ROLO-223120 format. One record per residue (C-alpha): residue in one letter; x, z, y negated. Coordinates in steps of 0.2 Angstrom, whole numbers, plus 5000, padded with zeros to 4 digits. Last residue first. Layout:
N
aXZY/...
***
This chain:
316
i515249335171/k513449405173/f512849505158/y511949675161/k510549785155/y509949955160/g508850045148/y507750145159/d506450015162/p507849895167/n508249995183/t510049985188/m510450165190/g511850175203/e513050275193/e512250365179/w513150355162/d512650495150/g514250475139/m515750415149/r516150415167/r517650345177/g519050345163/g520050195157/f520150105141/v518950175128/i518150075114/q517250175100/q515850165088/i515449975089/g514349885076/l513249735081/y513649575071/d514949565057/a516049715057/s515849755076/l516249575081/v517649565069/t518549715077/m518049665095/c518949505094/n520549585087/l520349725101/l520249585114/v521849505108/d522749665107/i522249695125/s522949535130/f524549595122/f524749695138/d525449555148/a524449465162/t525049495180/g523349555186/l522249615172/d521049685185/v519449735175/w517849835176/v516649815162/r515749945152/g514249975140/w513550135132/n512050135120/d510650135133/q511450095149/f512449935148/e513449825161/v514649685159/e514849615176/s516549635185/i518249555182/d519649495193/h521449425194/f521949395176/s523449285174/s525349275173/p526349115177/m528149125180/v528949015167/k529548835173/f528148745164/g528448825148/k530248785149/d529848605153/a528648595138/d530048635126/y529148645109/l530048595093/p529448655076/d529048525061/y529748615046/e528848735035/m527948805050/s529248935054/s529448995072/n529249175078/a527749145089/l528048965093/q529048985109/l527949125116/n528249085134/s528749245143/s527349345134/n526049265145/f524249305139/a523549125141/g523749115159/l522149025164/r521349185170/g521749275154/m520849135144/v519349145155/y519349335154/w519349335135/s517949205135/q516949315147/i517249465136/v516649375120/s515049305130/g514649475136/i514649555119/l513549415112/n512349415127/v512149595126/e511849585107/r510449455110/d509649555124/s509549705112/p510849835112/s510350025112/g511150105097/y512750135088/l513750065102/e514950145114/f516050015123/w517050065139/i518449965148/y518450015166/s520050015177/d520849945192/l522449835189/p522749885171/n522650065175/f522150165160/d522350355162/r521150385147/f521550275133/s520750285115/v520150165102/k519050215088/f517950095079/s518150035061/l516750075049/v515749945039/s514749915054/g513949755059/k512149695056/k512349545045/q510649455044/k509549605039/y507749555037/f506749595053/d507949735060/r507349805076/g508249705088/k508149525095/k507449535113/r506749705114/v506149705096/r505249535099/e504349595114/e503849755105/v503149655091/r502149535102/k501449685112/r500949775096/m500049615089/l499049595105/e498449775104/p498049765085/d497049605087/g496749525070/i498349435070/s498749385088/d498749195084/g500649195080/l501349365078/v503149315081/a502949155070/r502249255056/l503749385058/e504949235056/e504049165041/d504149325032/d503349335015/k501449325019/c501749395036/a502249565028/n500349585023/e499849565041/l501149685047/v500649815035/k498749795040/a499249815058/w500249975054/a498650045045/p497550025061/y495849945057/n494450075057/h493950075039/l494249905033/r493849805049/d492349925053/f491649885036/e491949695038/r491049705055/k489649795048/r489449675033/k489449525046/e488149615056/e486949645041/r487149465035/i486749395053/k485149515053/l484649455036/l484849275041/r483749305057/r482449395047/g482349255034/r482149125048/a480749225056/t479849235039/t479749395029/g480149315013/s478949415002/g478049264996/k476449275007/v476149455002/h476249414983/s475149264985/t473849384994/v473949504980/n473649374967/t472249294976/t471349464977/s471549494958/n470849324955/c469349354966/e469049524958/e469149444940/a467949304945/a466649434953/a466749534937/r466449384926/i464949324936/r464149504936/l464349514917/t463649344914/p462049384925/f461649524913/e459749514908/k459049464925/k459949534939/n460649684930/y459049734921/n458249844935/n459949914939/n460149994922/i461750034913/i463049924921/l464749964914/y466149834913/s467949864917/s468049764933/f469349754947/p468449874958/f466849934951/h466650084939/k464950164938/e464350254923/p463150394926/v461350334924/i460150344910/s458450274914/l457450164903/n455750114909/q454650224898/p455750214883/r456150384875/p455650394857/l457050394845/v457450524832/l458750484819/l459350644811/p459550674793/l461050754785/h460950934780/t460551034764/g459951204767/s458151264767/k458051274785/s459651364786/a461251284793/n462051374807/p461651244820/n462351104809/c461850934815/f462850774820/d462550594820/g463850464827/k463250474845/m461250474846/a460150634845/v458750624857/k456950694855/m455750734869/
***
């Protein structure tokens, strides 16, 4: 049997007399067997004859074994260095929980709470109101509602009066037994209730002490260019005039009232009260109208004294 080696060729169509390249014909060795190539893991070497592997190619087997060992070592090192230790897993879990909390805070946090937190950067009063409630929307809501109830809805405006003058009317006003009604622009805060109540209390104290007595106005028409003279004996002998009684100052929503008995005081005491209320309305709280007399104004409900329904009062 003849074998043609790789690198030679023959032309099957050439004639016997044609020119062609010579072929190299080798006899088949008795002990040589051609086996299909066999690839071993981690090795690129081809073993031709199993009978000659152990004796004639020991170096190839050693190198193949060394390469296989090195490859196994590299894979093992890669597995050990993956960071899947207990400490690594704990840190990964903590980071994941922190990321989830941050996501919930950004996507599920109420928009109004974010507005309040940003406003705290520029408003010291609001920052003091919220205190340690920042981050807890429900607690923030309670703090703000409490602040609004006590001090009003406006966080920034310092002068809260009205630029419009209030209306004054009389409805069967009896100086000895009548109500004086006050209509505000909105439901008053606790601070505004105290402010109105304090003004009326001061007015009553002055009337109780006889301040509104037109029979003793010695300096009303005197000139201050020269030192005026005051007759104390005349003032002492004048018939006293004073207020007799007054009730609490009550509020239901935006309406307030106070019952008065002006006693023997003169009517110019009403002028004094209106002068005080004019400045109070312009600079502090805003009054729509003042009514002298009448038994019922607006939506006033007799006997309703529940603070949950907007009832407030000032004790004189």
